[in-house]
C-alpha positions in Angstrom: 89.0 106.0 71.1 90.3 108.3 68.4 93.2 107.3 66.2 94.2 104.3 68.3 93.2 100.6 68.3 93.8 98.4 71.3 95.5 95.2 70.0 96.8 92.3 72.1 100.1 92.3 70.3 100.7 95.9 71.5 100.7 94.9 75.1 104.2 95.4 76.5 103.4 94.5 80.2 100.8 92.2 81.5 100.4 90.8 85.0 97.4 88.7 86.3 96.5 88.6 90.0 94.0 86.4 91.8 92.8 87.6 95.2 90.3 86.5 97.8 88.7 88.3 100.7 88.3 85.9 103.6 86.3 85.8 106.9 87.5 85.8 109.6 90.7 87.6 108.8 94.0 85.8 109.5 96.4 87.2 112.1 99.9 86.4 110.7 101.5 86.3 114.2 99.0 83.8 115.4 98.9 81.7 112.3 102.6 81.8 111.4 103.2 78.1 111.5 100.1 77.3 109.4 101.1 80.0 106.9 104.6 78.6 106.5 103.2 75.1 106.0 100.8 76.5 103.4 103.6 78.3 101.5 105.7 75.2 101.6 102.8 73.3 100.1 102.6 75.9 97.3 106.3 75.6 96.6 106.2 71.8 96.5 103.0 71.6 94.5 103.7 74.4 91.9 107.5 75.0 91.7 107.2 76.8 88.4 105.3 79.7 90.2 106.3 79.5 93.8 109.9 79.1 94.9 111.2 80.9 98.0 109.4 81.6 101.3 110.0 84.9 102.9 108.5 85.1 106.4 108.6 87.9 109.0 106.6 88.8 112.1 103.9 90.6 110.1 104.6 89.5 106.5 104.5 86.2 104.7 105.3 86.1 100.9 106.6 83.6 98.4 108.7 84.8 95.5 109.9 83.2 92.2 113.0 83.9 90.2 112.2 84.1 86.5 114.8 84.2 83.7 114.7 86.3 80.6 115.8 85.3 77.1 119.2 86.9 77.9 119.4 84.9 81.2 118.7 88.0 83.3 117.2 87.2 86.7 113.8 88.7 87.6 112.5 88.2 91.1 108.8 88.6 91.6 106.5 88.0 94.6 104.0 85.4 93.5 102.1 84.9 96.7 101.4 87.3 99.5 99.2 87.2 102.6 97.4 90.5 102.7 95.0 91.9 105.3 92.1 91.0 103.1 93.3 87.5 102.2 95.6 85.6 99.9 96.9 87.1 96.7 98.5 85.2 93.9 100.5 86.9 91.1 101.3 85.6 87.6 103.5 87.5 85.2 102.5 87.1 81.6 104.6 89.7 79.8 107.2 92.2 81.1 109.2 94.9 79.5 112.7 94.6 80.8 115.5 95.1 78.3 113.1 93.6 75.7 109.6 92.3 75.9 109.7 89.0 77.7 106.8 86.4 77.7 106.5 84.0 80.7 104.8 80.8 80.0 102.7 79.7 83.0 100.1 77.3 81.7 96.8 76.7 83.6 97.2 79.6 86.0 93.4 79.5 86.7 93.7 75.8 87.8 96.7 76.7 90.0 94.6 79.4 91.7 91.7 77.0 92.0 93.8 74.3 93.7 95.6 76.9 95.9 92.4 78.6 97.2 90.8 75.3 98.0 93.9 74.3 100.0 93.8 77.6 101.7 90.2 77.1 102.8 91.0 73.6 104.0 94.1 74.8 106.0 92.5 77.8 107.7 88.8 76.9 107.7 88.2 80.3 106.1 85.1 81.5 104.3 85.7 83.2 100.9 83.4 86.2 100.6 84.9 87.7 97.5 87.1 86.6 94.6 88.7 89.0 92.1 90.7 88.4 89.0 92.8 91.5 88.0 94.6 92.1 84.7 97.2 94.9 84.7 98.3 95.8 81.2 100.1 98.5 79.4 99.3 99.0 75.7 102.1 100.7 73.7 100.9 103.6 71.7 104.1 104.7 70.0 104.3 108.4 69.6 100.6 109.0 70.2 99.9 111.0 73.3 98.1 108.6 75.7 96.2 111.5 77.4 94.6 112.4 74.1 93.8 108.8 73.3 91.9 108.4 76.6 90.3 111.9 76.2 89.0 110.8 72.9 86.3 108.9 74.8 84.9 112.2 76.0 82.3 113.7 73.8 82.5 117.3 75.2 85.2 119.2 73.3 85.5 121.9 76.0 86.5 119.2 78.5 89.3 117.9 76.2 90.9 121.3 75.8 94.1 121.7 77.8 94.0 118.3 79.4 97.4 117.2 80.7 96.4 114.2 82.7 93.3 112.0 82.8 92.0 108.8 84.5 88.8 107.0 83.7 87.1 104.5 85.9 84.2 102.4 84.5 82.0 99.7 86.1 79.9 97.3 84.1 78.1 94.6 86.1 76.8 91.5 84.4 76.3 87.8 84.7 76.7 88.0 88.5 80.1 89.6 88.2 81.2 93.2 88.4 83.6 94.4 85.7 85.6 97.5 86.5 88.1 99.1 84.1 90.6 101.9 84.9 92.5 103.7 82.1 95.4 106.1 82.6 98.4 107.3 80.7 101.6 105.3 81.1 105.2 106.1 80.3 107.5 103.1 79.8 111.2 103.1 80.2 113.4 100.6 78.3 117.2 100.1 78.3 118.4 99.9 74.7 121.9 98.7 73.8 123.7 100.0 70.8 125.9 97.9 68.5 128.9 99.0 70.5 127.3 97.8 73.7 126.5 101.2 75.2 123.2 101.6 77.1 120.7 104.3 76.7 117.2 104.8 78.1 114.2 104.8 75.7 111.0 106.5 76.9 107.8 105.4 75.3 104.1 106.2 75.6 101.5 103.7 76.7 98.0 103.3 78.1 97.6 101.5 81.4 94.5 99.3 81.6 93.5 97.7 84.9 90.7 95.3 84.6 89.1 93.8 87.7 86.4 91.1 87.6 84.8 89.9 90.9 81.5 88.6 92.3 78.9 91.3 92.2 77.6 90.6 95.6 79.5 89.7 98.7 78.3 86.3 100.0 78.7 84.3 103.2 81.0 81.8 101.5 81.8 81.2 97.8 81.9 77.5 97.0 84.2 75.9 94.4 81.8 76.2 91.5 81.1 79.9 92.3 84.9 80.6 92.3 85.3 78.7 89.1 82.5 80.6 87.4 84.1 84.0 88.2 87.5 82.8 87.0 85.9 81.4 83.8 84.1 84.6 83.2 87.4 86.5 83.5 89.2 84.1 81.1 86.4 84.6 78.5 86.6 88.4 78.9 90.3 88.8 78.2 91.5 89.6 75.6 88.6 89.5 73.1 85.7 91.2 75.0 88.1 93.6 76.6 89.6 94.7 73.3 86.1 95.1 71.7 84.9 97.2 74.7 88.0 99.4 74.6 87.7 99.8 70.8 84.0 100.8 71.1 82.9 97.6 69.3 80.0 95.2 70.2 81.4 91.8 71.0 
């Protein structure tokens, strides 16, 4: 893409999600007690990621309070029971007042243990596993629309473009790799030397990468789940950056 290079250090926001589609689907009202027991197991087993159970008639989530370098509290949902299945969320980097990095080691192992316990608790079959990376690459004063439009070879298409989204799918090694690119506009609170606050608006490129099994199966075993996760770990950041920068990895 013209006049812009995707570099890992330019990522201002990065969240990783692990999700699973299960069969048969779970009815929260009917499985409420089991769901609460499972969430309590997550909290006890992995307290650095899962902290507070929030349970309602149709909704079960676990959230975690993270602290920034300035001791500001950031509350994020790290587990949610969706209609499709369990969803686990891990913040890597967030833009709050400043860029904040969150050190959660071995998140893939946490997911591996959590999904095995889920299958054991609910006797569920895992038909699909997806690893999703949601990132925003800062591009300074460069117009993100023009950066993304730079991937289009037809000049007439580029003229007058005000908004653009690109969706790509690239299957391989038994996994489907899909990438969505869109303009992003970041907002940061900046403090002056006198302590006054002002909002700083920046340009960025939103990149959503999803890696999942290419074919839906009757039930993914532990090794199959581990292979998908390992493929995703190997893809980010190196292969993703090479792809976005039109380089052969």
